[in-house]
C-alpha positions in Angstrom: 0.3 0.0 0.0 1.8 3.2 -1.1 0.3 6.6 -0.8 1.5 9.7 -1.9 3.1 11.8 1.2 1.4 15.1 0.4 -2.6 13.3 0.1 -2.1 12.5 3.7 -4.8 14.5 5.4 -4.6 16.1 8.8 -7.0 13.9 10.2 -5.0 10.9 8.8 -5.4 7.5 7.0 -6.0 4.3 8.5 -3.7 1.7 7.6 -4.8 -2.3 7.7 -2.0 -4.9 6.2 -1.7 -8.4 6.6 1.4 -10.7 5.9 0.5 -14.3 6.6 -1.1 -14.5 10.2 0.4 -11.1 11.5 -1.4 -7.8 11.0 -0.5 -4.0 11.3 -3.6 -1.9 12.2 -2.5 1.7 12.5 -3.6 5.3 11.9 -1.2 7.7 10.1 -1.7 11.4 10.9 0.2 14.6 9.3 2.0 16.0 12.3 3.9 18.7 10.0 4.5 19.7 6.1 7.2 16.9 6.1 6.4 14.4 8.8 3.8 12.0 9.6 3.4 9.7 13.0 2.1 6.4 12.1 0.8 4.7 15.4 -1.2 1.1 15.8 -0.3 -2.0 17.0 1.3 -5.4 15.3 -0.7 -8.4 16.2 -0.9 -12.2 15.1 1.0 -15.7 14.9 4.1 -16.0 13.4 6.2 -18.9 13.0 9.6 -18.9 13.9 12.7 -21.2 14.8 14.3 -21.2 18.3 17.3 -19.3 18.6 18.9 -22.0 20.6 18.3 -25.4 19.1 16.3 -24.3 15.9 12.9 -26.3 16.7 9.8 -24.7 14.9 7.8 -22.6 17.2 5.0 -19.9 16.9 5.4 -16.8 18.4 2.9 -14.4 19.5 2.7 -10.9 18.1 1.2 -7.8 20.2 3.6 -4.9 19.4 3.0 -1.3 19.4 3.9 0.7 16.6 5.0 4.4 16.8 6.9 5.4 13.7 7.9 8.7 12.4 7.8 9.3 8.7 9.5 11.5 6.6 9.4 12.9 3.0 12.9 14.0 3.2 16.5 13.5 5.1 15.9 14.4 8.8 17.9 17.3 10.0 20.8 16.3 12.5 18.5 17.8 15.4 15.6 15.4 14.4 17.5 12.2 13.8 17.3 11.3 17.5 13.9 10.4 17.1 13.4 7.1 18.6 11.9 5.4 15.2 11.7 7.4 12.2 11.6 6.3 8.4 12.5 8.3 5.3 10.9 8.1 2.1 12.5 10.1 -0.8 9.9 9.6 -4.1 7.0 11.5 -2.8 5.3 8.1 -1.3 4.7 6.3 2.0 5.2 2.7 1.3 3.4 1.2 4.1 4.4 -2.5 3.5 7.8 -1.7 3.8 7.4 0.3 7.0 5.8 -3.2 7.9 8.6 -5.1 6.7 10.6 -3.0 8.8 8.7 -2.9 12.2 8.0 -7.1 11.7 11.9 -7.4 11.3 12.7 -5.1 14.2 10.2 -7.8 16.2 12.2 -10.9 14.9 15.6 -9.6 15.6 15.0 -10.3 19.3 15.8 -13.6 20.6 13.1 -16.2 21.2 13.6 -19.4 22.6 11.0 -22.6 22.6 9.8 -23.9 25.9 12.2 -26.6 26.0 15.3 -24.1 25.8 13.7 -21.3 28.0 14.6 -23.3 30.7 18.1 -24.0 30.5 20.6 -21.9 33.0 22.9 -19.5 31.8 20.7 -17.1 29.4 
């Protein structure tokens, strides 16, 4: 789902995307001429491999999403935003944002029921 950056209204736009059994439900609103704020939730279930033994497992995804979106390079004073993404072609690509947030979630360590009780980690 791509939307022209300049066409996002002040009252915002709802975003609902799905990839397999994971959903992104969010609302994106204009905060300034060059900044949008996307707030919502990633929810669902995700197949994953245990980071210790490699056994297949299912993760419950229930994550709050808060992403600043810019249509230009962020000035140095704004680079400290906790979670920001820049688009330079005049469009906001919500599929890319969804992928980015999902990959950030998956970058954590997840252990299956057998490995979670092993001492030392």
